[in-house]
N, C-alpha and C positions, 0 to 999 in steps of 0.2 A: 075951181073945184078940183081936188086932187083925188086920183083914182088909184095911187100905189098903196092904198091900205097900210099906211105906215102910222103909229100912234103919234099925235101932233101934242099930247100931253106929257110933259117932261117933270112933273111934280113927284112928289113923293109916292113910294109904291104902295098900293092899296093895302089894307089891314090883313086880307087874307094871305097875301104874298109875304109879308111878315111873319105871320104865324106858320106858315109852311116853312120858311128858312129857320125859324126857331126849333120846331119839331125835327127838322132834317138834321140841324146840329146836335140836338139831344141824343138822336139815334146815333150818329156818329160817334159821339162820345161814349153812349153806353155800349157800342159795339168794340171801341178801343180799349176799354178799361181792363176786360179780362187779360188781353194779350199784355197789358202792361204789368199787371199784377205777377203772372206766369213767368214772363220773360225775366223780370227780376229775379225772382226763386230760381228759375233756370241757371241764370248766369252766375248766381252764388253758388248752387250745387255743383256745377261743371268746374268752377274754379276751384271750389274745396275738393272735388274729387281728383284732379290733377294735382293740387297740392298734397294731398294725402298720399298719393302715389309717388311723389317725389320725395316726401320727407318719411316714407313707412309707417305712416299711422294709420289708425283704424276709425275711418270715417269721423274724425274729430273735426277736421276743417269743413268738411261737406256738410255737417250738421250745423255747424257754427256759422258759416258763410251762406248757408241756405236760410237759416233763421234771419240773419241780417238782410238778406235779400227779401224775405217776406216782410218785414219792417219797412224796408226801403219801398217795395211795391204798395204797401199799403198807405204809405205817407203820400206816395206820388198820385195814387187813385183819388185820395181825399183833398189833394192840391188841385187836382184836374176838376173836380167836380163844381158846377156851377154855384155860386153864392159862399163857397168857402175858400180856405187858402189864403191867398195874398190879395185878394179882393180885385184882382184884375178883370174878372169876369162879373157880367151883371147877374143880379138873381131873378 
């Protein structure tokens, strides 16, 4: 009789643990998506701002690259959602 209180069952994790892992993964993805979207827009706007300053234009590239950043950010958000995109994540 062992007194070390270690589990002896090395089978698959119980259903509750699987559900908890799925929920924590979903929460992590939900917390990451706004930063992904805002980051893509921010990079586009900053690059456009410096390009406008360099070429002496009036917010042309800032608006254009900001819009491209928005499109890229939305595309990345859709790709990272479970059950959409390239199909690498389960539904």
